[in-house]
C-alpha positions as CSV (number, residue, x, y, z in Angstrom):
1,M,-10.1,144.4,121.1
2,K,-7.3,141.8,120.6
3,R,-4.9,144.1,122.3
4,Q,-7.2,144.6,125.2
5,V,-7.7,140.8,125.5
6,M,-4.0,140.3,125.4
7,T,-3.5,142.9,128.0
8,I,-6.1,141.1,130.3
9,L,-4.6,137.7,129.8
10,C,-1.1,138.9,130.5
11,S,-2.4,140.5,133.7
12,I,-4.0,137.3,134.8
13,L,-0.9,135.3,134.0
14,F,1.2,137.9,136.0
15,L,-1.3,137.6,139.0
16,T,-1.1,133.8,138.9
17,I,2.6,133.9,138.8
18,C,2.7,136.2,141.8
19,L,0.3,134.1,143.8
20,A,2.0,130.9,143.0
21,S,5.5,132.0,143.8
22,T,6.6,130.8,147.2
23,A,9.8,130.6,149.3
24,N,10.9,129.1,152.5
25,A,9.3,130.4,155.6
26,E,11.0,131.6,158.8
27,P,12.5,128.3,160.2
28,V,12.1,127.1,163.7
29,T,13.8,124.2,165.5
30,Q,12.1,121.1,167.0
31,T,14.2,119.4,169.5
32,I,13.5,115.6,169.8
33,T,15.2,113.1,172.1
34,I,16.0,109.8,170.3
35,K,16.5,106.9,172.8
36,P,18.2,103.7,172.1
37,G,15.9,101.3,170.5
38,W,12.6,102.2,169.0
39,N,11.1,105.8,169.0
40,A,7.7,107.1,167.9
41,I,8.2,110.7,166.9
42,F,5.8,113.5,165.5
43,L,7.5,116.0,163.2
44,Q,5.7,119.5,163.8
45,V,7.9,121.2,161.1
46,E,8.5,120.7,157.3
47,P,12.3,120.0,157.3
48,V,14.4,122.6,155.5
49,W,18.0,121.7,155.1
50,K,21.0,123.5,153.6
51,D,23.6,121.8,151.6
52,A,26.8,122.1,153.5
53,A,28.9,122.9,150.4
54,T,26.7,125.4,148.5
55,E,24.5,126.7,151.4
56,A,21.5,126.1,149.0
57,T,18.2,125.2,150.7
58,F,15.7,122.7,149.3
59,P,13.1,124.5,147.4
60,E,9.6,125.0,148.6
61,N,7.2,122.0,148.0
62,Q,10.1,119.7,147.0
63,P,10.4,116.6,149.1
64,T,13.2,116.6,151.5
65,D,15.5,113.6,150.9
66,S,15.3,111.1,153.7
67,Q,19.1,110.6,153.8
68,V,19.6,114.3,154.3
69,V,17.0,114.6,157.1
70,F,18.3,111.7,158.9
71,N,22.0,112.5,158.4
72,D,22.5,113.7,162.0
73,L,21.6,110.4,163.4
74,G,24.7,108.9,161.7
75,T,25.6,105.3,161.5
76,D,23.5,104.5,164.7
77,L,20.3,104.8,162.6
78,I,19.1,101.3,161.8
79,S,15.9,102.2,160.1
80,A,13.0,104.8,159.9
81,W,9.4,104.1,159.1
82,M,6.4,106.3,158.1
83,W,2.8,105.1,158.2
84,N,1.3,105.0,154.7
85,P,-2.4,104.4,154.8
86,Q,-3.9,102.8,151.8
87,D,-7.5,102.6,150.6
88,G,-9.5,99.8,152.1
89,T,-10.7,98.9,155.6
90,V,-7.5,97.1,156.8
91,E,-6.6,97.7,160.5
92,F,-3.0,98.7,160.5
93,I,-2.2,97.3,164.0
94,Q,-2.7,93.5,163.8
95,N,-0.5,93.0,166.9
96,P,0.1,96.1,169.1
97,D,3.2,94.5,170.6
98,T,4.9,94.6,167.2
99,P,6.7,98.0,166.8
100,V,6.5,98.0,163.0
101,P,3.4,96.9,161.2
102,E,3.9,94.9,158.0
103,E,4.2,96.5,154.6
104,P,2.7,98.0,152.4
105,D,1.2,100.1,155.1
106,M,4.6,101.3,156.2
107,L,7.3,103.0,154.1
108,A,10.8,102.3,155.2
109,Y,14.2,104.1,155.0
110,V,17.2,101.7,155.7
111,P,20.5,103.4,155.3
112,G,22.8,101.7,152.8
113,N,20.0,99.4,151.6
114,A,18.4,100.8,148.4
115,L,16.3,97.7,148.0
116,A,14.6,98.0,151.3
117,T,14.2,101.6,151.1
118,N,10.9,103.1,149.8
119,L,10.7,106.2,152.1
120,Y,12.2,109.0,150.1
121,A,10.6,112.2,151.3
122,I,10.2,113.4,154.9
123,H,7.3,115.8,155.7
124,G,6.0,117.5,158.7
125,N,2.7,116.6,160.5
126,H,3.6,113.1,160.2
127,G,4.6,110.4,162.7
128,Y,7.8,108.3,162.2
129,L,9.1,105.3,163.9
130,I,12.9,105.3,164.4
131,N,15.1,102.3,165.3
132,Y,18.3,103.8,166.9
133,A,21.3,101.7,167.8
134,G,23.1,104.3,169.9
135,A,24.1,103.5,173.5
136,T,22.8,106.9,174.9
137,D,20.0,109.4,174.2
138,F,20.7,111.7,171.2
139,I,19.4,115.1,171.2
140,W,18.1,115.7,167.6
141,D,17.4,119.3,166.4
142,V,15.2,119.3,163.3
143,T,15.1,122.7,161.6
144,G,12.2,123.4,159.3
145,E,9.1,125.5,158.5
146,P,6.4,125.4,161.3
147,L,3.1,123.8,160.3
148,P,-0.4,124.4,161.6
149,P,-2.3,121.2,162.8
150,A,-3.6,119.1,160.0
151,I,-4.4,115.4,160.1
152,D,-6.0,113.4,157.2
153,W,-7.7,110.6,159.2
154,K,-8.3,107.1,158.0
155,P,-11.8,106.2,159.1
156,N,-12.6,103.1,161.0
157,S,-8.9,102.3,161.4
158,Y,-6.0,102.9,163.7
159,N,-4.1,106.1,162.7
160,F,-0.4,106.9,163.6
161,V,-0.6,110.5,164.5
162,G,0.7,113.3,166.8
163,F,-0.5,116.6,168.0
164,H,0.7,120.2,168.4
165,L,0.8,120.2,172.3
166,D,1.9,122.9,174.6
167,P,4.8,121.2,176.7
168,A,3.8,123.5,179.7
169,H,0.2,122.4,179.6
170,L,-0.2,118.7,178.8
171,P,-3.7,117.5,179.0
172,L,-5.4,114.1,180.0
173,Y,-6.3,111.9,177.0
174,E,-10.0,111.9,177.9
175,D,-10.0,115.7,178.1
176,F,-8.1,116.3,174.9
177,F,-10.5,114.0,172.8
178,A,-13.7,114.7,174.8
179,S,-15.3,116.9,172.1
180,S,-14.5,114.5,169.2
181,P,-17.0,111.6,168.9
182,A,-14.6,109.7,166.5
183,H,-11.9,109.5,169.2
184,A,-13.4,109.8,172.7
185,G,-13.0,106.5,174.6
186,Q,-11.1,104.8,171.8
187,T,-8.1,102.7,172.3
188,I,-4.7,104.4,172.3
189,Y,-1.4,102.8,172.0
190,I,1.9,104.4,172.9
191,L,5.5,103.1,172.5
192,D,6.7,102.2,175.9
193,A,10.4,102.1,177.1
194,A,10.8,98.6,176.1
195,G,9.8,99.3,172.5
196,N,6.4,97.6,172.8
197,W,3.0,99.2,172.1
198,S,1.1,99.6,175.3
199,S,-2.5,100.9,175.8
200,V,-3.1,104.0,177.9
201,G,-6.0,104.8,180.1
202,P,-8.2,107.8,179.4
203,S,-7.3,109.5,182.7
204,E,-3.6,109.4,182.0
205,S,-1.6,112.5,181.1
206,M,-0.9,113.2,177.5
207,D,2.8,113.8,178.4
208,H,4.1,113.0,175.0
209,A,4.7,116.3,173.2
210,G,6.6,115.6,169.9
211,E,5.6,111.9,170.1
212,A,3.4,109.8,167.9
213,F,0.9,107.1,168.9
214,W,-1.8,104.9,167.5
215,I,-5.4,105.8,168.1
216,Y,-8.6,104.4,166.5
217,C,-10.8,106.6,164.4
218,N,-14.4,105.6,164.6
219,G,-15.9,106.9,161.4
220,S,-14.7,110.1,159.7
221,S,-13.0,112.9,161.5
222,E,-11.4,116.3,160.9
223,F,-10.2,116.8,164.5
224,S,-6.6,118.0,164.6
225,G,-6.7,119.4,168.2
226,P,-8.8,121.7,170.4
227,V,-7.7,124.7,168.5
228,T,-6.9,124.8,164.8
229,V,-6.8,127.3,162.0
230,Q,-8.1,127.2,158.4
231,L,-6.1,129.0,155.8
232,G,-7.2,130.3,152.4
233,Q,-4.4,128.4,150.7
234,G,-1.6,126.1,151.6
235,H,-0.2,125.7,155.1
236,D,1.0,129.3,155.4
237,L,-0.1,133.0,155.2
238,G,1.7,133.7,152.0
239,Y,0.9,137.2,150.6
240,G,3.5,137.2,147.7
241,A,3.8,140.6,146.0
242,V,0.1,141.0,145.4
243,L,-2.1,140.2,148.2
244,E,-2.8,142.8,150.9
245,Q,-5.1,140.8,153.2
246,Q,-6.3,137.3,154.0
247,E,-8.8,135.7,156.2
248,I,-8.1,132.8,158.5
249,T,-10.6,130.9,160.6
250,I,-9.9,130.0,164.0
251,K,-11.8,127.0,165.3
252,N,-12.4,125.9,168.9
253,D,-13.2,122.2,168.6
254,S,-13.2,121.6,172.4
255,A,-16.1,121.4,174.7
256,F,-15.7,124.7,176.4
257,A,-15.0,128.4,175.5
258,R,-11.3,129.1,175.0
259,T,-9.2,132.2,175.0
260,V,-6.9,132.0,172.0
261,S,-3.7,134.3,171.9
262,L,-2.1,135.4,168.8
263,S,1.2,137.0,168.7
264,L,4.3,137.3,166.4
265,A,6.9,134.8,167.3
266,D,10.6,135.8,167.5
267,G,12.6,135.8,164.3
268,I,12.2,137.8,161.1
269,S,14.3,137.5,158.1
270,A,14.6,138.8,154.6
271,S,15.8,136.7,151.6
272,P,17.9,137.4,149.6
273,V,18.6,140.8,151.0
274,G,16.8,143.7,152.7
275,T,16.5,145.7,155.8
276,V,14.2,143.6,158.1
277,P,11.3,145.7,159.5
278,S,10.7,145.7,163.2
279,P,8.0,145.1,164.2
280,F,6.8,142.9,161.4
281,P,4.1,144.8,159.6
282,L,1.2,142.2,160.1
283,F,-2.1,143.8,161.0
284,Y,-5.5,142.5,162.1
285,W,-8.9,144.1,161.5
286,E,-10.8,144.9,164.7
287,F,-13.8,147.0,165.8
288,D,-13.1,149.6,168.5
289,P,-16.4,150.0,170.4
290,A,-15.0,152.7,172.5
291,N,-14.5,154.9,169.5
292,D,-17.1,153.3,167.3
293,I,-14.6,152.7,164.5
294,A,-13.2,149.6,162.6
295,R,-9.4,149.8,161.9
296,W,-6.3,147.9,161.1
297,T,-4.2,147.3,164.2
298,Q,-0.6,146.1,164.1
299,M,-0.1,142.6,165.5
300,P,1.8,142.9,168.8
301,T,5.3,141.6,169.4
302,G,5.9,140.6,172.9
303,T,2.3,140.8,173.9
304,T,-0.7,139.1,172.5
305,H,-4.0,139.7,170.6
306,D,-6.6,137.6,172.5
307,I,-9.8,136.2,171.1
308,T,-12.5,134.4,173.1
309,I,-14.2,131.6,171.1
310,E,-17.2,129.6,172.3
311,A,-17.2,125.9,172.4
312,G,-17.5,124.3,169.0
313,A,-17.5,127.8,167.3
314,S,-15.2,129.5,164.8
315,Q,-14.1,133.0,164.4
316,V,-12.9,134.6,161.1
317,L,-10.0,137.0,161.4
318,K,-8.8,139.3,158.7
319,L,-5.0,139.6,158.6
320,G,-3.2,142.2,156.3
321,V,0.3,143.4,155.6
322,K,1.9,146.7,154.6
323,R,5.0,146.7,152.4
324,T,6.4,150.0,153.4
325,D,10.3,150.0,153.6
326,M,10.4,146.5,152.0
327,T,13.0,145.8,149.4
328,A,11.7,144.7,146.0
329,D,11.8,141.0,145.2
330,T,12.7,140.2,148.8
331,V,10.7,137.7,150.8
332,Y,10.1,138.7,154.4
333,T,9.2,135.9,156.8
334,T,8.1,135.5,160.4
335,N,5.6,133.2,162.3
336,L,2.4,133.9,163.9
337,Q,2.0,132.0,167.1
338,V,-1.5,130.5,168.1
339,D,-1.6,129.6,171.8
340,D,-4.5,128.9,174.3
341,G,-2.0,129.3,177.2
342,K,-4.2,131.9,178.9
343,D,-6.9,129.3,179.4
344,P,-6.9,127.2,182.6
345,R,-7.1,124.0,180.4
346,A,-4.6,125.2,177.8
347,E,-3.3,122.4,175.5
348,T,-2.5,123.9,172.1
349,L,0.5,125.7,170.8
350,F,1.6,126.1,167.2
351,K,2.9,128.6,164.6
352,V,1.7,129.6,161.3
353,P,4.3,130.9,158.7
354,V,3.9,134.4,157.3
355,L,5.5,135.5,154.1
356,V,5.4,138.8,152.3
357,T,7.4,139.9,149.2
358,G,8.6,143.4,148.8
359,I,7.5,145.2,145.6
360,S,9.3,147.5,143.1
361,Y,8.0,151.0,143.1
362,A,8.9,151.5,139.5
363,G,6.1,153.2,137.6
364,L,4.0,156.4,137.5
365,W,2.8,158.1,140.6
366,V,0.2,160.9,140.5
367,G,-1.3,162.8,143.4
368,D,-1.5,166.2,145.1
369,A,0.6,168.5,147.3
370,T,-1.8,170.2,149.8
371,I,-0.3,173.3,151.2
372,S,-1.4,174.4,154.6
373,K,1.5,176.5,155.9
374,V,3.4,179.5,154.5
375,N,5.8,182.1,156.1
376,Q,5.3,185.7,156.3
377,P,8.5,187.4,155.0
378,A,7.6,190.8,156.3
379,K,7.5,189.6,160.0
380,I,10.2,190.9,162.2
381,V,10.4,187.7,164.3
382,D,11.0,184.4,162.5
383,P,10.0,185.7,159.1
384,G,11.1,182.3,157.5
385,V,9.0,180.1,159.6
386,A,5.9,178.7,157.8
387,T,2.7,179.1,159.9
388,S,-0.8,177.6,159.4
389,T,-2.9,179.4,156.6
390,G,-6.6,180.2,156.9
391,S,-7.4,177.6,154.2
392,Q,-5.6,175.0,152.1
393,F,-4.8,174.9,148.5
394,S,-3.6,171.9,146.3
395,Y,-1.7,171.2,143.1
396,R,-0.9,168.1,141.2
397,L,2.3,166.2,141.5
398,I,3.6,163.8,138.9
399,V,6.4,161.5,139.9
400,H,8.0,158.7,137.9
401,V,10.3,155.9,139.3
402,D,12.4,154.0,136.9
403,S,13.5,150.4,137.2
404,S,16.8,151.4,138.7
405,G,15.1,153.4,141.5
406,Q,15.7,156.8,140.1
407,T,12.8,159.3,140.8
408,S,11.9,162.2,138.6
409,L,9.5,165.0,138.9
410,L,7.3,165.7,135.6
411,N,5.2,168.6,134.6
412,Q,3.3,166.3,132.1
413,V,3.3,162.7,131.1
414,I,1.5,161.0,128.1
415,Q,0.6,157.3,127.9
416,M,0.2,155.7,124.5
417,W,0.5,152.3,122.7
418,D,3.7,151.2,120.9
419,E,2.4,149.1,118.0
420,Q,6.0,147.9,117.1
421,N,6.7,146.5,120.4
422,S,3.1,145.7,121.6
423,K,3.3,147.6,124.8
424,F,2.1,150.7,126.6
425,V,4.8,153.6,126.9
426,L,5.1,156.7,129.0
427,F,6.8,159.9,127.7
428,A,6.9,163.6,128.5
429,D,7.9,164.9,125.1
430,D,5.0,166.0,122.8
431,A,7.3,165.4,119.8
432,L,7.0,161.6,120.3
433,I,3.2,161.5,119.9
434,A,3.4,160.9,116.3
435,Y,5.2,157.7,116.7
436,F,2.6,156.0,118.8
437,S,-1.1,155.1,118.7
438,G,-3.8,155.9,121.1
439,A,-4.2,154.1,124.5
440,S,-7.9,154.7,124.7
441,L,-10.9,155.7,122.7
442,R,-12.5,159.2,122.7
443,D,-15.5,159.6,120.4
444,G,-14.4,156.4,118.7
445,Q,-10.9,157.6,117.9
446,P,-7.8,156.3,119.7
447,V,-6.1,158.9,121.7
448,G,-3.3,159.2,124.2
449,R,-3.8,159.9,127.9
450,R,-2.2,163.1,129.2
451,I,-1.7,164.1,132.7
452,S,-0.3,167.5,133.4
453,S,0.6,169.8,136.3
454,P,0.1,173.6,135.7
455,A,1.9,174.2,139.0
456,F,5.3,173.5,137.3
457,G,6.6,175.3,134.3
458,N,9.5,174.3,132.0
459,F,12.3,172.3,133.5
460,Y,16.0,173.3,133.0
461,D,19.1,171.3,133.4
462,V,21.7,172.1,135.9
463,D,23.1,174.8,133.6
464,N,19.8,176.7,133.9
465,T,19.7,177.1,130.2
466,T,19.0,173.7,128.7
467,L,15.4,172.6,128.6
468,V,14.7,169.1,129.8
469,K,11.5,167.2,130.1
470,F,11.8,166.0,133.6
471,K,13.9,166.8,136.7
472,E,15.6,163.9,138.7
473,L,14.9,163.8,142.3
474,T,17.8,162.9,144.6
475,P,19.0,160.7,146.3
476,A,18.0,157.7,144.2
477,D,16.5,154.6,145.8
478,T,14.8,156.7,148.4
479,F,11.2,156.7,147.2
480,A,8.7,155.4,149.8
481,T,11.4,155.0,152.4
482,M,9.9,156.2,155.6
483,G,11.9,159.1,157.0
484,G,13.8,159.5,153.7
485,T,13.6,162.8,151.7
486,I,13.9,163.4,147.9
487,G,14.1,166.7,146.3
488,T,15.4,168.9,143.5
489,S,15.9,172.5,142.5
490,L,13.9,174.1,139.9
491,F,15.0,177.2,138.0
492,L,12.6,179.4,135.9
493,P,14.2,182.2,134.0
494,K,12.4,185.6,133.8
495,E,12.0,185.3,130.0
496,D,10.7,181.7,130.1
497,P,7.1,181.6,128.5
498,S,5.9,179.6,131.6
499,N,7.2,182.2,134.0
500,P,3.9,183.7,135.6
501,F,5.3,187.2,135.1
502,V,5.6,186.9,131.4
503,H,2.4,188.1,129.8
504,K,2.6,189.5,126.3
505,F,-1.0,190.8,126.4
506,H,-0.4,193.1,129.3
507,P,1.9,196.2,129.0
508,D,2.9,196.0,132.7
509,H,4.2,192.5,132.2
510,P,6.9,192.7,129.6
511,A,9.5,190.0,129.5
512,A,12.2,192.3,130.7
513,A,10.3,193.1,133.9
514,G,10.0,189.4,135.0
515,F,12.0,187.7,137.8
516,D,14.2,184.6,137.8
517,I,12.5,182.2,140.1
518,T,14.3,179.3,142.0
519,R,12.2,176.6,143.7
520,A,13.7,174.0,146.0
521,V,11.2,171.1,146.3
522,S,11.4,168.3,148.8
523,L,9.2,165.3,149.6
524,E,9.8,163.6,153.0
525,F,8.0,160.2,153.2
526,S,6.0,159.9,156.5
527,D,2.8,158.6,158.0
528,N,2.3,162.0,159.7
529,D,2.4,165.6,158.8
530,S,5.0,168.0,160.4
531,D,2.7,168.5,163.4
532,G,2.4,164.7,164.0
533,N,-1.1,164.3,162.7
534,T,-1.9,161.1,160.8
535,I,-2.1,161.6,157.1
536,L,-5.4,160.4,155.7
537,G,-4.9,157.0,154.1
538,S,-1.7,156.2,155.9
539,T,-3.4,153.6,158.0
540,A,-4.6,151.6,155.0
541,L,-2.9,148.4,154.0
542,G,-2.1,149.8,150.5
543,W,0.0,152.6,152.1
544,G,3.5,151.9,150.9
545,S,2.5,149.8,147.8
546,T,-0.2,151.5,145.9
547,E,-0.3,154.8,147.8
548,I,2.4,156.8,149.6
549,G,2.8,160.2,151.0
550,G,4.4,162.5,153.6
551,I,5.5,166.0,154.1
552,Y,5.8,168.5,151.3
553,R,8.1,171.5,151.6
554,E,9.1,174.1,149.1
555,T,11.4,177.2,149.2
556,M,10.8,179.8,146.6
557,S,13.4,182.5,145.9
558,G,13.4,185.5,143.6
559,L,10.1,187.1,144.3
560,L,11.4,189.0,147.2
561,R,14.8,190.1,148.4
562,S,17.4,187.4,148.5
563,D,17.2,187.0,152.3
564,R,13.5,186.7,152.4
565,P,12.4,183.5,150.5
566,I,8.9,182.2,150.5
567,N,8.5,178.9,152.5
568,I,5.5,176.7,152.0
569,E,4.7,173.4,153.7
570,G,1.9,170.8,153.7
571,I,1.5,167.1,152.8
572,F,1.6,165.0,149.6
573,V,-0.2,161.9,148.6
574,L,0.7,159.9,145.5
575,H,-1.3,157.0,143.9
576,R,0.3,154.5,141.7
577,V,-1.3,154.7,138.3
578,S,1.2,152.6,136.2
579,N,3.8,150.0,136.5
580,I,5.8,151.1,133.6
581,G,9.3,151.6,134.8
582,T,10.7,153.4,131.8
583,L,10.2,156.9,130.5
584,T,10.5,156.8,126.7
585,T,12.8,159.5,125.4
586,T,13.4,158.5,121.8
587,A,11.3,157.4,118.9
588,P,11.0,153.6,118.3
């Protein structure tokens, strides 16, 4: 019982670590024009900056240093300010003509003045006031992680905010806030060219993408724009190395129905290394009424998946990922773009980061090879070509992948408990059973778990004389790589006890009358069989992480004359049953 409890606790700890581990998302660049004098800007990205000397990036969730973020503005930066709402009912604009309200409601960064500086971290989804002494406009490129809209409103007060606007479809103020009772008809102040706060009329165009302004919030509010998303955790779709699917809620907070378009934005990266999958393996769950089926459909690149949402309504969308062809411990990132640009009154455009971690395939995989084709050696034409059989037959496959990526074929495997090292072990040698204890209970007694495959006899080394407990499949590091093939050659001498022609109880089957048998086995990883038909299960999200398969081929020689081998073909599907990446070969 203690061992089981510890195993469960370790599993929970592992899951917690996997879910908590994060990395920087696919960065985007926000371009901001800084004019001489006062500027009111709205950062739509979470700044991610590299150290010029080490190329190291600031870790996820660590505040980005103000001096680093504003470094590009150089010595012409006089000061930068961020609104810092405190508890209470204070109105933060006592005089709208004053560019910077009094402290403590504003945090300041003053270059070279440590006493006046109390703004140390710069975050996205915030407005900033920047006093710039340059003689001409400065084009400032801020690189960082995109953020979905999110505003923490201070009720019954002015708020210094900005919105994720589509620069190509800028709305009127009255239209943008029409569906929000807390903001409709409220006074709005923008920073004019002279550096003063000026009120704007409701019928004026909201032509300030990337800018911040003051607006009064009458009561409480959760309004962050006409279209927003609610994520399960954090500000991104972080799948880590464990999650396969998540739900997001797309909200239409406007006063009319909207068509919201989802698409994968340009840019995919892998860190630290790895081949970038193209297109990115992000899928959405949909119902196909034409075929009366529900299925996972890959998110399009270059086109959009459109959703119509009624006014004031929400729609829940399931989004999943497949880890096929992803490198272990590598974080793959891209951005999901949310846009209502197909709507005549489009206003919103933003991106949601997507992060997926590749997994190690180390462990034990068990499944079946299902044979559906065999050749007819007696045929005159194409005697070696495998053709469809009248029915199928299957046999078990046991494959182990070690921590280095080496794959091996086994004819049996045993799981037991190592008391000395407090861990489960896998081995293929019966001689090791005595050194370990049972991994499960049977009739109240601890026993090991054995999985065997009668389809494979004894294995021999390359010299065809030395018995081995497993056969390595080559090349290494090819397991689960789509289009990749691994294989080996198996030799079964005529006198081997597992040779099917050796039968000591039948006079017609003496050992001397047997045959040396050679089997060339290959596994080609694919979503389809050799005829292009989809393999059952390959459309599931777990394909490539908990389940994998492809085309099985085998050439058997020795049963007929040398120029007439037996060729069989079919599919194989393997299921992951253990994460143990080591086959134990010696006693502890």
